[in-house]
C-alpha positions as CSV (number, residue, x, y, z in Angstrom):
1,M,2.8,-13.1,5.4
2,Q,6.0,-10.9,4.7
3,I,5.4,-7.1,4.3
4,N,6.7,-7.2,0.7
5,D,4.2,-9.4,0.1
6,L,1.4,-6.9,1.3
7,F,3.1,-4.3,-1.0
8,N,3.0,-6.3,-4.1
9,I,-0.7,-7.4,-3.5
10,L,-1.3,-3.7,-3.0
11,H,0.5,-2.7,-6.1
12,N,-1.2,-5.4,-8.4
13,A,-4.6,-4.1,-7.2
14,L,-3.7,-0.7,-8.0
15,E,-2.5,-1.9,-11.6
16,S,-5.8,-3.7,-11.9
17,K,-7.6,-0.9,-11.0
18,N,-5.9,1.1,-13.8
19,N,-7.5,-1.3,-16.0
20,G,-4.1,-3.5,-16.0
21,K,-1.7,-0.7,-17.2
22,K,1.6,-1.4,-15.4
23,I,2.4,1.5,-12.7
24,S,6.5,2.3,-12.5
25,L,8.0,2.4,-9.0
26,K,8.7,5.9,-9.7
27,D,5.3,6.6,-10.7
28,M,3.7,4.8,-7.5
29,S,6.6,6.5,-5.2
30,N,6.1,9.9,-6.7
31,S,2.1,9.5,-6.0
32,L,3.0,8.2,-2.4
33,G,5.2,10.9,-1.6
34,I,8.5,8.8,-0.8
35,S,11.9,7.9,-2.7
36,M,11.8,5.3,-5.3
37,R,14.4,3.2,-3.2
38,T,12.4,3.5,-0.4
39,Y,9.3,2.1,-2.6
40,Q,11.6,-0.6,-4.2
41,D,13.0,-1.6,-0.7
42,W,9.7,-2.1,0.7
43,K,8.5,-4.2,-2.7
44,L,11.6,-6.3,-2.1
45,G,11.7,-6.8,1.5
46,R,15.0,-5.1,1.8
47,A,13.2,-2.7,4.4
48,K,10.6,-3.0,6.5
49,P,8.3,0.0,7.5
50,Q,7.2,-0.9,11.3
51,A,3.8,0.3,11.0
52,A,2.6,-1.6,7.8
53,I,2.3,-5.0,9.2
54,T,0.4,-3.6,12.4
55,V,-2.0,-1.4,10.2
56,M,-2.8,-4.4,8.1
57,Q,-3.5,-6.5,11.2
58,M,-5.8,-3.8,12.4
59,L,-7.8,-3.6,9.1
60,G,-7.8,-7.5,9.0
61,R,-10.0,-7.2,12.3
62,L,-12.6,-5.1,10.6
63,E,-15.6,-6.1,8.7
64,D,-15.2,-5.2,4.8
65,E,-17.6,-2.0,5.1
66,E,-15.6,-0.7,8.2
67,I,-12.7,-1.2,6.5
68,I,-13.9,1.1,3.4
69,R,-15.1,3.6,5.7
70,A,-11.8,3.7,7.7
71,V,-10.1,3.8,4.3
72,R,-12.3,6.7,3.4
73,K,-11.7,8.5,6.5
74,I,-8.1,8.2,6.2
75,N,-8.0,9.5,2.5
76,K,-9.8,12.6,3.6
77,L,-6.8,13.0,6.3
78,K,-3.7,12.8,3.6
79,D,-3.6,16.6,3.0
């Protein structure tokens, strides 16, 4: 799996959560606090953030409930 696959899967999942309404690159990048160019490069595979694959591999080793618990903890730390 390539890094852009991960970002496309997650972007599509967020759009599905948003009742199928498209989320622009600009809106997504703003919500993540990064430049639109950076996010676009990640989605297209032109740039590869080093930690993204490792984070996904680590999450993949957890059971579903553990993933949810870890992500919720991470979300509490973001501010």
